[in-house]
Every structure is written in structure tokens, then in C-alpha cells.
gemmi code that builds the backbone of each chain (N, CA, C; Angstrom):
import gemmi

chains = {
    "A": [
        ("MET", (108.384, 81.291, 130.449), (108.614, 81.688, 128.977), (108.415, 83.034, 128.886)),
        ("GLU", (109.363, 83.815, 128.091), (109.232, 85.304, 127.789), (108.351, 85.534, 126.731)),
        ("ILE", (107.391, 86.616, 127.000), (106.377, 87.014, 125.927), (106.422, 88.507, 125.822)),
        ("ALA", (106.973, 89.026, 124.665), (107.181, 90.596, 124.603), (105.924, 91.015, 123.740)),
        ("ILE", (105.206, 92.101, 124.093), (104.128, 92.529, 123.285), (104.390, 93.934, 123.019)),
        ("THR", (104.238, 94.250, 121.863), (104.242, 95.593, 121.237), (103.249, 96.157, 120.565)),
        ("HIS", (102.662, 97.300, 121.084), (101.511, 97.759, 120.300), (101.838, 98.760, 119.213)),
        ("TYR", (101.144, 98.555, 118.149), (101.407, 99.396, 116.901), (99.990, 100.216, 116.711)),
        ("LYS", (100.067, 101.048, 115.799), (98.670, 101.863, 115.456), (97.529, 100.800, 115.230)),
        ("ARG", (97.755, 99.962, 114.252), (96.761, 99.047, 113.801), (96.765, 97.590, 114.157)),
        ("CYS", (97.800, 97.001, 114.895), (98.006, 95.865, 115.429), (98.862, 95.623, 116.604)),
        ("VAL", (99.069, 94.429, 117.008), (99.782, 94.151, 118.063), (100.869, 92.993, 117.873)),
        ("VAL", (101.992, 93.233, 117.991), (102.914, 92.057, 117.803), (103.278, 91.329, 119.132)),
        ("ILE", (103.161, 90.077, 118.992), (103.377, 89.114, 120.358), (104.623, 88.286, 119.823)),
        ("LYS", (105.471, 88.346, 120.802), (106.746, 87.543, 120.278), (107.223, 86.755, 121.421)),
        ("THR", (107.433, 85.462, 121.107), (108.156, 84.487, 122.112), (109.374, 83.974, 121.620)),
        ("LYS", (110.026, 83.273, 122.398), (111.275, 82.524, 121.728), (111.441, 81.176, 122.290)),
        ("GLY", (112.173, 80.370, 121.506), (112.426, 78.964, 121.822), (111.530, 77.972, 121.583)),
        ("ARG", (111.194, 77.134, 122.310), (110.334, 75.993, 122.116), (108.881, 76.293, 122.500)),
        ("MET", (108.010, 75.874, 121.712), (106.382, 76.052, 122.100), (105.860, 74.592, 122.157)),
        ("ASP", (105.584, 74.152, 123.279), (105.008, 72.680, 123.300), (104.068, 72.667, 124.485)),
        ("GLY", (103.669, 71.365, 124.830), (102.495, 71.428, 125.868), (102.763, 71.934, 127.218)),
        ("SER", (104.316, 72.157, 127.363), (104.764, 72.758, 128.789), (104.327, 74.258, 128.985)),
        ("ASN", (104.501, 74.914, 127.625), (104.289, 76.505, 127.732), (103.171, 76.973, 126.921)),
        ("ALA", (102.364, 76.168, 126.273), (101.347, 76.685, 125.347), (100.283, 77.366, 126.227)),
        ("PRO", (100.059, 76.725, 127.443), (98.803, 77.536, 128.200), (99.050, 78.954, 128.271)),
        ("GLU", (100.712, 79.295, 128.383), (101.021, 80.703, 128.786), (100.854, 81.529, 127.614)),
        ("LEU", (101.097, 80.889, 126.430), (100.898, 81.856, 125.128), (99.246, 81.917, 124.953)),
        ("LYS", (98.627, 80.846, 125.415), (96.959, 81.137, 125.195), (96.559, 82.255, 126.170)),
        ("THR", (97.255, 82.456, 127.416), (96.541, 83.440, 128.275), (96.995, 84.723, 127.541)),
        ("ALA", (98.243, 84.857, 126.986), (98.744, 86.040, 126.556), (97.891, 86.574, 125.338)),
        ("PHE", (97.454, 85.561, 124.359), (96.505, 85.979, 123.290), (95.082, 86.397, 123.829)),
        ("LYS", (94.647, 85.580, 124.819), (93.397, 85.841, 125.350), (93.229, 87.273, 125.990)),
        ("GLU", (94.384, 87.633, 126.757), (94.285, 89.073, 127.420), (94.085, 89.972, 126.302)),
        ("LEU", (95.039, 89.961, 125.182), (94.810, 91.012, 124.103), (93.373, 90.935, 123.498)),
        ("ILE", (92.896, 89.674, 123.387), (91.491, 89.610, 122.869), (90.495, 90.401, 123.630)),
        ("ASP", (90.625, 89.879, 124.771), (89.803, 90.636, 125.896), (89.732, 92.089, 125.882)),
        ("LYS", (90.896, 92.557, 125.624), (91.108, 94.159, 125.403), (90.550, 94.789, 124.139)),
        ("GLY", (90.012, 93.852, 123.299), (89.538, 94.169, 121.912), (90.495, 94.249, 120.952)),
        ("GLU", (91.721, 93.512, 120.970), (92.869, 93.600, 120.024), (92.554, 92.238, 119.164)),
        ("PHE", (92.171, 92.519, 117.927), (92.116, 91.313, 117.044), (92.973, 91.379, 115.785)),
        ("ASN", (93.769, 92.271, 115.686), (94.958, 92.436, 114.484), (96.195, 91.908, 115.222)),
        ("LEU", (96.470, 90.645, 115.117), (97.623, 90.140, 115.649), (98.711, 89.627, 114.908)),
        ("VAL", (100.007, 89.941, 115.262), (101.004, 89.515, 114.524), (101.849, 88.623, 115.366)),
        ("PHE", (101.905, 87.216, 115.048), (102.792, 86.719, 115.836), (104.381, 86.293, 115.346)),
        ("ASP", (105.215, 87.000, 116.158), (106.470, 87.117, 115.452), (107.268, 85.835, 115.940)),
        ("MET", (107.549, 84.821, 114.990), (108.158, 83.533, 115.188), (109.686, 83.572, 114.882)),
        ("SER", (110.378, 84.910, 114.830), (111.612, 84.890, 114.429), (112.573, 84.313, 115.389)),
        ("GLU", (112.288, 83.909, 116.670), (113.053, 83.317, 117.738), (112.420, 82.082, 118.217)),
        ("VAL", (111.447, 81.614, 117.439), (110.703, 80.098, 117.820), (111.206, 79.126, 116.829)),
        ("ASN", (111.881, 78.175, 117.698), (112.548, 77.093, 116.788), (111.981, 75.774, 116.879)),
        ("PHE", (110.729, 75.601, 117.512), (109.950, 74.406, 117.739), (108.694, 74.687, 118.105)),
        ("MET", (107.678, 74.118, 117.343), (106.253, 74.417, 117.544), (105.387, 73.147, 117.549)),
        ("ALA", (105.087, 72.598, 118.665), (104.169, 71.521, 118.671), (102.617, 71.730, 118.456)),
        ("SER", (101.783, 70.743, 118.338), (100.436, 70.914, 117.980), (99.735, 71.651, 119.189)),
        ("ALA", (100.180, 71.687, 120.277), (99.687, 72.324, 121.429), (99.943, 73.908, 121.131)),
        ("GLY", (101.029, 74.256, 120.694), (101.179, 75.579, 120.068), (100.237, 76.107, 118.997)),
        ("TRP", (100.243, 75.213, 117.913), (99.359, 75.493, 116.747), (97.862, 75.652, 117.185)),
        ("TRP", (97.485, 74.859, 118.108), (96.086, 75.059, 118.590), (95.780, 76.350, 119.092)),
        ("VAL", (96.517, 76.791, 119.963), (96.621, 77.960, 120.495), (96.359, 79.085, 119.420)),
        ("LEU", (97.184, 78.955, 118.359), (96.937, 80.018, 117.221), (95.662, 79.646, 116.363)),
        ("ILE", (95.298, 78.543, 116.219), (94.134, 78.287, 115.478), (92.848, 78.709, 116.275)),
        ("ASP", (92.884, 78.498, 117.541), (91.772, 78.969, 118.354), (91.645, 80.362, 118.225)),
        ("THR", (92.773, 81.107, 118.510), (92.876, 82.602, 118.500), (92.384, 82.989, 117.231)),
        ("GLN", (92.807, 82.458, 116.117), (92.356, 82.835, 114.673), (90.946, 82.698, 114.637)),
        ("LYS", (90.187, 81.654, 115.115), (88.753, 81.445, 114.981), (88.196, 82.846, 115.567)),
        ("THR", (88.690, 82.848, 116.935), (88.185, 84.236, 117.701), (88.153, 85.690, 116.854)),
        ("CYS", (89.236, 85.776, 116.451), (89.705, 87.117, 115.734), (88.836, 87.137, 114.223)),
        ("LYS", (88.760, 86.048, 113.546), (88.079, 86.150, 112.437), (86.269, 86.096, 112.509)),
        ("GLN", (85.969, 85.793, 113.817), (84.618, 85.938, 113.837), (84.120, 87.335, 113.678)),
        ("LEU", (83.127, 87.598, 112.904), (82.416, 88.831, 112.604), (83.581, 89.846, 111.746)),
        ("ASN", (84.357, 89.108, 111.282), (85.632, 89.861, 110.535), (86.250, 90.953, 111.368)),
        ("ARG", (86.536, 90.594, 112.605), (87.158, 91.611, 113.608), (88.528, 91.762, 113.281)),
        ("GLY", (89.153, 90.715, 112.857), (90.668, 90.665, 112.436), (91.210, 89.477, 112.165)),
        ("GLU", (92.428, 89.371, 112.375), (93.070, 87.879, 112.080), (94.603, 87.941, 112.699)),
        ("VAL", (94.993, 86.760, 112.897), (96.321, 86.538, 113.246), (97.158, 86.383, 112.018)),
        ("VAL", (98.193, 86.832, 111.995), (99.395, 86.576, 110.968), (100.505, 86.255, 111.546)),
        ("LEU", (101.314, 85.416, 110.712), (102.597, 84.863, 111.276), (103.747, 85.668, 110.664)),
        ("ALA", (104.808, 85.858, 111.157), (105.937, 86.621, 110.812), (107.390, 85.692, 111.002)),
        ("CYS", (108.041, 85.668, 109.979), (109.432, 85.077, 110.278), (109.540, 83.618, 110.708)),
        ("ILE", (108.935, 82.760, 109.905), (108.778, 81.259, 110.448), (109.880, 80.607, 109.892)),
        ("ASP", (110.535, 79.917, 111.099), (111.623, 78.990, 110.758), (111.332, 77.997, 109.670)),
        ("LYS", (112.398, 77.507, 109.014), (112.219, 76.659, 107.752), (111.659, 75.394, 108.102)),
        ("GLY", (112.145, 74.806, 109.092), (111.620, 73.509, 109.858), (110.224, 73.543, 110.026)),
        ("ILE", (109.983, 74.681, 110.762), (108.436, 74.688, 111.168), (107.631, 75.043, 109.977)),
        ("GLN", (107.988, 75.792, 108.915), (107.213, 75.959, 107.724), (107.201, 74.551, 106.871)),
        ("ASP", (108.109, 74.001, 106.892), (108.025, 72.679, 106.212), (107.039, 71.721, 106.931)),
        ("SER", (107.031, 71.675, 108.402), (106.023, 70.814, 108.931), (104.553, 71.216, 108.814)),
        ("LEU", (104.442, 72.562, 108.842), (103.258, 73.326, 108.815), (102.524, 72.768, 107.275)),
        ("SER", (103.279, 72.928, 106.258), (102.932, 72.711, 104.902), (102.602, 71.165, 104.812)),
        ("LEU", (103.458, 70.350, 105.603), (103.317, 68.761, 105.315), (101.853, 68.321, 106.040)),
        ("VAL", (101.668, 69.079, 107.301), (100.367, 68.637, 107.798), (99.293, 69.528, 107.218)),
        ("GLY", (99.331, 70.388, 106.279), (98.325, 71.007, 105.689), (97.490, 72.276, 106.323)),
        ("MET", (98.340, 72.768, 107.264), (97.834, 73.746, 108.236), (98.260, 75.299, 107.582)),
        ("SER", (99.141, 75.431, 106.726), (99.602, 76.634, 106.313), (98.386, 77.570, 105.581)),
        ("SER", (97.548, 76.956, 105.271), (96.206, 77.790, 104.509), (95.550, 78.538, 105.530)),
        ("TYR", (95.822, 78.366, 106.918), (94.780, 78.972, 107.891), (95.651, 80.551, 108.483)),
        ("PHE", (96.839, 80.606, 107.854), (97.433, 81.922, 108.410), (98.202, 82.789, 107.119)),
        ("LYS", (98.029, 83.805, 107.174), (98.941, 84.474, 106.269), (100.410, 84.381, 106.741)),
        ("ALA", (101.541, 84.433, 105.965), (102.746, 84.319, 106.515), (103.607, 85.447, 105.969)),
        ("PHE", (104.397, 86.047, 106.611), (105.323, 87.251, 106.037), (106.725, 86.867, 106.439)),
        ("ASP", (107.622, 87.349, 105.675), (108.980, 87.053, 105.886), (109.667, 87.968, 106.933)),
        ("ASP", (109.063, 89.096, 106.915), (109.652, 90.033, 108.065), (108.489, 90.828, 108.770)),
        ("ILE", (108.912, 91.294, 109.879), (107.881, 92.101, 110.828), (107.158, 93.239, 110.176)),
        ("THR", (108.116, 94.106, 109.392), (107.594, 95.154, 108.812), (106.450, 94.883, 107.768)),
        ("SER", (106.623, 93.924, 107.083), (105.604, 93.470, 106.139), (104.308, 93.089, 106.773)),
        ("ALA", (104.466, 92.190, 107.818), (103.377, 91.694, 108.649), (102.699, 92.792, 109.378)),
        ("VAL", (103.234, 93.730, 109.977), (102.623, 94.924, 110.463), (101.900, 95.790, 109.414)),
        ("GLY", (102.661, 95.795, 108.288), (101.949, 96.725, 107.275), (100.808, 96.186, 106.578)),
        ("SER", (100.468, 94.716, 106.846), (99.440, 94.248, 106.082), (98.036, 94.532, 106.631)),
        ("PHE", (98.194, 95.191, 107.971), (96.826, 95.682, 108.653), (96.372, 97.162, 108.278)),
    ],
    "B": [
        ("MET", (120.703, 49.639, 120.101), (119.529, 50.351, 120.452), (120.019, 51.118, 121.707)),
        ("GLN", (119.589, 52.424, 121.709), (119.753, 53.265, 123.077), (118.489, 53.504, 123.580)),
        ("THR", (118.497, 53.406, 125.002), (117.148, 53.716, 125.620), (117.198, 54.618, 126.850)),
        ("ARG", (116.540, 55.625, 126.982), (116.459, 56.266, 128.331), (114.825, 56.569, 128.790)),
        ("ILE", (114.926, 56.540, 130.301), (113.749, 56.634, 130.778), (113.589, 58.161, 131.286)),
        ("PHE", (112.371, 58.780, 131.055), (112.021, 60.137, 131.460), (110.775, 60.124, 132.257)),
        ("PRO", (110.683, 61.042, 133.402), (109.483, 61.084, 134.118), (108.447, 61.695, 133.086)),
        ("GLY", (107.159, 61.314, 133.447), (106.298, 61.812, 132.394), (105.762, 63.284, 132.709)),
        ("ARG", (106.612, 64.059, 132.531), (106.169, 65.547, 132.811), (106.501, 66.530, 131.589)),
        ("PHE", (105.721, 67.516, 131.386), (105.886, 68.389, 130.291), (107.228, 69.039, 130.201)),
        ("GLU", (107.824, 69.248, 131.349), (109.136, 69.910, 131.490), (110.177, 68.978, 130.843)),
        ("ASN", (109.948, 67.832, 130.592), (110.973, 66.725, 130.151), (110.792, 66.648, 128.610)),
        ("LEU", (109.948, 67.288, 128.087), (109.674, 67.149, 126.622), (111.027, 67.639, 125.909)),
        ("GLU", (111.591, 68.697, 126.351), (112.672, 69.187, 125.695), (113.797, 68.395, 125.884)),
        ("GLU", (114.182, 67.750, 126.952), (115.173, 66.637, 127.077), (114.879, 65.424, 126.147)),
        ("ILE", (113.630, 65.006, 126.107), (113.326, 63.840, 125.088), (113.742, 64.298, 123.630)),
        ("SER", (113.378, 65.489, 123.274), (113.817, 66.010, 122.032), (115.251, 66.082, 121.816)),
        ("HIS", (116.026, 66.322, 122.739), (117.362, 66.390, 122.537), (117.900, 64.993, 122.371)),
        ("PHE", (117.364, 64.047, 122.986), (117.697, 62.699, 122.920), (117.372, 62.135, 121.506)),
        ("VAL", (116.157, 62.443, 121.028), (115.971, 61.922, 119.548), (116.575, 62.815, 118.509)),
        ("ILE", (116.891, 64.119, 118.794), (117.562, 65.032, 117.643), (118.957, 64.292, 117.399)),
        ("GLN", (119.700, 64.105, 118.572), (121.090, 63.568, 118.124), (120.918, 62.268, 117.437)),
        ("ALA", (119.924, 61.371, 117.858), (119.900, 60.120, 117.032), (119.511, 60.223, 115.816)),
        ("ALA", (118.461, 61.174, 115.339), (118.189, 61.441, 114.061), (119.253, 62.014, 113.239)),
        ("GLU", (120.364, 62.835, 113.782), (121.501, 63.407, 113.208), (122.418, 62.250, 112.841)),
        ("LYS", (122.406, 61.331, 113.791), (123.425, 60.187, 113.758), (123.017, 59.390, 112.729)),
        ("ALA", (121.627, 59.336, 112.414), (121.090, 58.367, 111.332), (121.239, 58.924, 110.118)),
        ("GLY", (121.725, 60.176, 109.828), (121.893, 60.822, 108.744), (120.777, 61.315, 107.880)),
        ("LEU", (119.786, 61.524, 108.754), (118.469, 62.354, 108.343), (118.759, 63.880, 107.916)),
        ("ASP", (118.062, 64.466, 107.056), (118.313, 65.948, 106.811), (117.524, 66.670, 107.711)),
        ("ASP", (117.779, 68.011, 107.566), (117.388, 68.861, 108.680), (115.790, 68.873, 108.751)),
        ("SER", (115.156, 68.737, 107.760), (113.641, 68.636, 107.693), (113.143, 67.491, 108.363)),
        ("ALA", (113.887, 66.242, 107.953), (113.403, 65.077, 108.694), (113.775, 64.988, 110.155)),
        ("VAL", (114.891, 65.758, 110.429), (115.024, 65.869, 112.013), (114.177, 66.499, 112.860)),
        ("TYR", (113.717, 67.671, 112.192), (112.528, 68.401, 112.917), (111.292, 67.505, 112.871)),
        ("ALA", (111.088, 66.746, 111.876), (110.000, 65.984, 111.640), (109.785, 64.966, 113.013)),
        ("VAL", (111.276, 64.231, 113.116), (111.261, 63.351, 114.287), (111.149, 63.981, 115.603)),
        ("GLU", (111.880, 65.187, 115.738), (111.459, 66.153, 117.035), (110.230, 66.058, 117.352)),
        ("LEU", (109.390, 66.718, 116.341), (107.894, 66.840, 116.360), (107.143, 65.742, 116.703)),
        ("ALA", (107.223, 64.801, 115.978), (106.494, 63.510, 116.184), (106.659, 62.923, 117.541)),
        ("VAL", (107.872, 62.862, 117.886), (108.217, 62.233, 119.243), (107.556, 63.136, 120.506)),
        ("ASP", (107.592, 64.373, 120.368), (107.143, 65.482, 121.237), (105.737, 65.220, 121.388)),
        ("GLU", (104.892, 65.134, 120.135), (103.464, 64.726, 120.406), (103.202, 63.669, 120.849)),
        ("ALA", (103.949, 62.402, 120.594), (103.619, 61.136, 121.145), (103.933, 61.170, 122.592)),
        ("ALA", (104.916, 61.858, 123.057), (105.276, 61.995, 124.446), (104.015, 62.812, 125.172)),
        ("THR", (103.668, 63.950, 124.571), (102.562, 64.685, 125.037), (101.174, 63.947, 125.158)),
        ("ASN", (100.979, 63.196, 124.148), (99.800, 62.156, 124.328), (99.965, 61.224, 125.491)),
        ("ILE", (101.211, 60.618, 125.797), (101.361, 59.726, 126.861), (100.979, 60.472, 127.958)),
        ("ILE", (101.472, 61.684, 128.263), (101.356, 62.456, 129.622), (99.764, 62.706, 129.839)),
        ("GLU", (99.258, 63.203, 128.707), (97.790, 63.635, 128.704), (96.799, 62.550, 128.584)),
        ("HIS", (97.072, 61.591, 127.883), (95.901, 60.339, 127.708), (96.198, 59.267, 128.444)),
        ("ALA", (97.368, 58.786, 128.309), (97.936, 57.210, 129.020), (97.989, 57.706, 130.550)),
        ("TYR", (98.769, 58.626, 130.920), (98.777, 58.851, 132.588), (97.778, 59.789, 132.974)),
        ("GLN", (97.127, 60.546, 131.892), (96.069, 61.604, 132.278), (96.477, 62.531, 133.497)),
        ("GLY", (97.697, 62.956, 133.213), (98.333, 63.977, 133.912), (99.764, 63.885, 134.105)),
        ("GLU", (100.426, 64.942, 134.781), (101.812, 64.928, 134.826), (102.245, 64.293, 136.190)),
        ("GLY", (103.593, 63.657, 135.843), (104.048, 63.103, 137.166), (103.323, 61.733, 137.605)),
        ("LEU", (102.662, 61.152, 136.636), (102.059, 59.892, 137.137), (102.578, 58.622, 136.557)),
        ("GLY", (103.753, 58.784, 135.820), (104.391, 57.515, 135.179), (105.646, 57.963, 134.368)),
        ("GLU", (106.259, 57.102, 133.903), (107.363, 57.055, 132.977), (107.184, 56.988, 131.566)),
        ("ILE", (108.202, 57.654, 130.951), (108.239, 57.514, 129.436), (109.515, 56.741, 129.065)),
        ("CYS", (109.314, 55.740, 128.264), (110.603, 54.901, 128.058), (110.756, 55.223, 126.541)),
        ("CYS", (112.042, 55.918, 126.254), (112.256, 56.416, 124.911), (113.470, 55.504, 124.286)),
        ("SER", (113.332, 54.827, 123.260), (114.456, 54.048, 122.737), (114.634, 54.533, 121.164)),
        ("PHE", (115.899, 54.387, 120.493), (115.868, 54.593, 119.151), (116.943, 53.637, 118.704)),
        ("GLU", (116.727, 53.132, 117.262), (117.706, 52.328, 116.824), (117.954, 52.835, 115.409)),
        ("ILE", (119.298, 52.983, 115.040), (119.560, 53.364, 113.637), (119.674, 52.557, 112.743)),
        ("ILE", (118.635, 52.347, 111.909), (118.554, 51.113, 110.762), (119.006, 51.742, 109.525)),
        ("GLN", (119.103, 50.704, 108.649), (119.651, 50.971, 107.228), (118.701, 52.155, 106.571)),
        ("GLU", (117.440, 52.175, 106.647), (116.888, 53.103, 105.796), (116.536, 54.389, 106.577)),
        ("GLY", (117.041, 54.611, 107.857), (116.904, 55.795, 108.656), (116.775, 55.531, 110.020)),
        ("LEU", (115.688, 55.941, 110.699), (115.768, 55.937, 112.249), (114.367, 55.429, 112.612)),
        ("LYS", (114.586, 54.402, 113.722), (113.406, 53.851, 114.290), (113.415, 54.411, 115.811)),
        ("VAL", (112.282, 54.789, 116.267), (112.099, 55.517, 117.574), (110.825, 54.750, 118.199)),
        ("MET", (110.998, 54.370, 119.481), (109.959, 53.653, 120.265), (109.691, 54.342, 121.546)),
        ("LEU", (108.540, 54.691, 121.823), (108.212, 55.243, 122.884), (107.172, 54.266, 123.845)),
        ("GLN", (107.340, 54.152, 125.202), (106.631, 53.018, 125.831), (106.147, 53.672, 127.247)),
        ("ASP", (104.822, 53.345, 127.409), (104.286, 53.916, 128.923), (103.445, 52.793, 129.400)),
        ("TRP", (103.125, 53.004, 130.632), (102.366, 51.968, 131.285), (101.188, 52.667, 131.839)),
        ("GLY", (100.497, 53.322, 131.056), (99.264, 53.956, 131.495), (98.062, 53.430, 130.878)),
        ("VAL", (96.915, 54.048, 130.740), (95.721, 53.502, 130.114), (95.946, 53.083, 128.682)),
        ("PRO", (95.407, 51.695, 128.339), (95.490, 51.404, 127.077), (95.079, 52.251, 125.785)),
        ("PHE", (95.931, 52.465, 124.974), (95.683, 53.675, 123.992), (95.137, 52.859, 122.652)),
        ("ASN", (94.053, 53.314, 122.149), (93.643, 52.778, 120.894), (93.424, 53.836, 119.849)),
        ("PRO", (94.371, 53.945, 119.002), (94.588, 55.141, 118.047), (93.189, 55.236, 117.041)),
        ("LEU", (92.431, 54.082, 117.023), (91.139, 54.082, 116.204), (90.128, 54.890, 116.961)),
        ("GLU", (90.198, 54.985, 118.194), (89.011, 55.791, 118.813), (89.349, 57.320, 118.845)),
        ("VAL", (90.441, 57.792, 118.384), (90.642, 59.208, 118.150), (90.222, 59.514, 116.801)),
        ("PRO", (89.268, 60.670, 116.913), (88.929, 61.285, 115.772), (89.683, 61.922, 114.990)),
        ("GLU", (90.198, 61.829, 113.541), (91.012, 62.629, 112.943), (90.587, 63.956, 112.584)),
        ("PRO", (91.350, 65.061, 112.806), (90.812, 66.413, 112.543), (90.842, 66.691, 110.868)),
        ("ILE", (89.858, 67.335, 110.579), (89.667, 67.401, 109.107), (90.346, 68.712, 108.706)),
        ("LEU", (91.602, 68.425, 108.328), (92.496, 69.700, 107.976), (92.063, 70.103, 106.443)),
        ("GLY", (91.987, 71.314, 106.214), (91.588, 71.657, 104.915), (89.857, 72.094, 104.881)),
        ("ALA", (89.417, 71.780, 106.201), (88.063, 72.177, 106.316), (88.090, 73.604, 106.893)),
        ("PRO", (86.814, 74.169, 106.729), (86.778, 75.691, 107.165), (87.291, 75.661, 108.570)),
        ("LEU", (87.896, 77.064, 108.892), (88.572, 77.141, 110.342), (87.646, 76.740, 111.363)),
        ("ASP", (86.417, 77.229, 111.311), (85.314, 76.989, 112.417), (85.229, 75.502, 112.785)),
        ("GLU", (85.493, 74.655, 111.733), (85.184, 73.227, 111.964), (86.300, 72.338, 112.486)),
        ("ILE", (87.528, 73.188, 112.753), (88.729, 72.312, 113.148), (88.671, 72.062, 114.535)),
        ("GLN", (88.813, 70.768, 115.022), (88.823, 70.419, 116.479), (90.207, 70.248, 116.991)),
        ("SER", (90.486, 70.516, 118.275), (91.961, 70.203, 118.744), (92.279, 68.707, 118.810)),
        ("SER", (91.074, 68.161, 119.141), (91.177, 66.501, 119.520), (91.922, 65.851, 118.284)),
        ("GLY", (92.776, 65.071, 118.509), (93.396, 64.179, 117.735), (94.536, 64.927, 116.842)),
        ("LEU", (94.865, 66.164, 117.051), (95.898, 66.898, 116.148), (97.087, 66.441, 116.425)),
        ("GLY", (97.713, 66.027, 117.615), (98.813, 65.428, 117.828), (99.107, 64.083, 117.088)),
        ("LEU", (98.103, 63.243, 117.091), (98.315, 62.104, 116.250), (98.290, 62.228, 114.994)),
        ("PHE", (97.612, 63.247, 114.391), (97.571, 63.411, 113.197), (98.957, 63.860, 112.517)),
        ("PHE", (99.466, 64.781, 113.422), (100.809, 65.343, 113.114), (101.849, 64.042, 112.970)),
        ("ILE", (101.721, 63.130, 113.943), (102.664, 62.147, 113.968), (102.412, 61.136, 112.815)),
        ("ARG", (101.090, 60.890, 112.248), (100.946, 60.031, 111.030), (101.596, 60.724, 109.822)),
        ("LYS", (101.326, 62.194, 109.816), (101.848, 62.880, 108.689), (103.211, 63.079, 108.548)),
        ("LEU", (103.936, 63.117, 109.709), (105.399, 63.554, 109.719), (106.435, 62.340, 109.716)),
        ("MET", (105.846, 61.071, 109.927), (106.789, 59.730, 110.111), (106.183, 58.775, 108.852)),
        ("ASP", (107.160, 58.108, 108.409), (106.762, 57.158, 107.288), (106.191, 55.897, 107.731)),
        ("GLU", (106.230, 55.633, 108.980), (105.494, 54.367, 109.511), (105.337, 54.640, 111.083)),
        ("VAL", (104.134, 54.292, 111.222), (103.654, 54.551, 112.775), (102.824, 53.199, 113.153)),
        ("ARG", (103.221, 52.529, 114.381), (102.631, 51.323, 114.685), (102.278, 51.471, 116.306)),
        ("PHE", (101.031, 51.211, 116.762), (100.519, 51.369, 118.151), (100.267, 49.902, 118.516)),
        ("GLU", (100.903, 49.512, 119.555), (100.689, 48.196, 120.111), (100.398, 48.240, 121.793)),
        ("PHE", (99.626, 47.185, 122.250), (99.336, 47.315, 123.753), (99.454, 46.009, 124.151)),
        ("SER", (100.168, 45.669, 125.354), (100.122, 44.281, 125.986), (100.141, 44.514, 127.433)),
        ("ILE", (99.658, 43.644, 128.304), (99.549, 43.816, 129.704), (100.893, 43.896, 130.300)),
        ("GLU", (101.766, 43.179, 129.707), (103.191, 43.025, 130.228), (103.991, 44.529, 129.859)),
        ("LYS", (103.728, 44.940, 128.649), (104.721, 46.022, 128.044), (103.893, 47.406, 128.074)),
        ("GLY", (102.568, 47.394, 128.250), (101.979, 48.562, 128.217), (101.770, 48.939, 126.756)),
        ("ASN", (101.716, 50.382, 126.688), (101.623, 50.861, 125.222), (102.976, 51.231, 124.557)),
        ("THR", (103.041, 50.675, 123.426), (104.406, 51.020, 122.507), (103.832, 51.598, 121.309)),
        ("VAL", (104.400, 52.779, 121.035), (104.393, 53.392, 119.687), (105.779, 53.347, 118.945)),
        ("THR", (105.674, 52.803, 117.809), (107.154, 52.478, 116.950), (106.957, 53.366, 115.780)),
        ("MET", (108.006, 54.228, 115.598), (107.949, 55.226, 114.324), (109.233, 55.092, 113.775)),
        ("ILE", (109.073, 55.148, 112.261), (110.106, 55.007, 111.470), (110.248, 56.484, 110.507)),
        ("LYS", (111.440, 56.981, 110.511), (111.569, 58.064, 109.508), (112.676, 57.602, 108.695)),
        ("ARG", (112.384, 57.557, 107.301), (113.467, 57.257, 106.304), (114.118, 58.258, 105.650)),
        ("LYS", (115.355, 57.957, 105.391), (116.325, 58.898, 104.552), (115.649, 59.225, 103.359)),
        ("LYS", (115.830, 60.234, 102.765), (115.456, 60.571, 101.383), (116.446, 59.930, 100.530)),
        ("GLN", (115.794, 59.419, 99.421), (116.674, 58.437, 98.389), (117.302, 59.688, 97.721)),
        ("SER", (118.702, 59.647, 97.525), (119.689, 60.487, 96.890), (119.689, 60.159, 95.389)),
    ],
}
model = gemmi.Model(1)
for chain_id, residues in chains.items():
    chain = gemmi.Chain(chain_id)
    for i, (resn, *xyz) in enumerate(residues, 1):
        res = gemmi.Residue()
        res.name, res.seqid = resn, gemmi.SeqId(i, " ")
        for name, pos in zip(("N", "CA", "C"), xyz):
            atom = gemmi.Atom()
            atom.name, atom.element = name, gemmi.Element(name[0])
            atom.pos, atom.b_iso = gemmi.Position(*pos), 0.0
            res.add_atom(atom)
        chain.add_residue(res)
    model.add_chain(chain)
structure = gemmi.Structure()
structure.add_model(model)
structure.setup_entities()
């Protein structure tokens, strides 16, 4: 799985593409953990090229969100969510755990 | 009814998805329902690998679908450890972030995304989960 990381002044954008499921969620977890270990707590997850997200992927994001929000250190925000993914997120009632933005500029600008 | 057998490995989840996506499209489900079927089947197959077989490459997943009048019926069968869904705690979504647990998240997704879900176990047939997604009434 390709994971691209771009550092901005106030946040870091992490981007991957394709499917996110039990086969590759551990790689995403490692990528987020490495950023957190370096003290990066303002994180944008760019989902513009993610077309499928299973609970294994959502759990990585929830777990990362828990760590980032501890002591108000920062948070994970989502950008460019595919409509199918957004629908399923709303249906299972998990959309309230993340701020979502329609484009990367707005997401980066939110920090 | 069409059936395919897949080795129980995470790398096969994408192929299982393709198999059920074409079934859901053939059944006339809309895009959102096709995604819901893909996600529910992925979660069910992941649970089989993680919980029924307790690891990758330890058994097979038999995936069948049937296009029915009201939509699509999908069945996943395995021969791993008997699965009792009542033993899986349901995550409390809507709860404060700190209180959410990963356990049971996949099963929760399946129940939310599909219109009917039934789990069965027998010595001869192993575990079978049967899921139905209905077409929206127009």
C-alpha cells in the first residue's frame, strides 16, 4: 500500500489509495503511529483516492483520534470522503467522531 | 445460486468483494446498497479469518449469492470455531470517543448495513451467515 505524507506548517496530510481493509489496515496504523511518535497530532487523512474502508481501517482512525485528542493535543480530520463511504459512515453512526471537509485546502486550513 | 470458494486470507478480501459487487449490481441494487453489501461481506469474511479460523491460511470461505425478488441474498460459510454472535459485545456508538472499543465493530457494521442477518452453526455445515439486502422501494 502506498502512503504519502506531506508536512504543512500546522498539520500533516496522510494519503493512501484504493481499498482499506484487514489486509492493509496494520500498515496505516504504523504510518499514523510514526507521526504521533514524532509529536504530530494535527492530522488530515486525505481520502480522495480511497474507495473502500472496512471497520479495520475505521478502527485505526478512531484509535488515532483518541490519542490525538488526549490532552487536547490535536485531532484527525477527514478530507474528500467518497459518497459510498460517507453513506456507510453515517449509517453506522460514526460520522460524529471526525470533522469532514470537501477539499484538502479547507482541511489543512482548519488547523 | 452462484458459489465460489476462497482461501481464508486477507489478500482474498478484494476478490470476494468483486464477486459480491457484480452480484449486487446484477440484483439491481443502487450504488449505496452495493457498497453496503461489499462492506458487510468484507466484515463477515474478516471475522471468519480472525475469529473462526483464528488466523490466515487455516481454512476456506465459501461465498454464495442468490438474486431474489426483493434484492440479494449472500451466504458465507466456514468450518472454523463455532461462532455465537450473542457472545460478541456490541460497541456503543454515540458514546464518548474514549469509551469505544474495537471489539464487535465488524459485526455491528454488518447488522447496520444489511436488512436481514442470520447466523447458524451445525457440525456438518460449520458456520453460515446469511445476509439479505433489499432494493429500495421506488
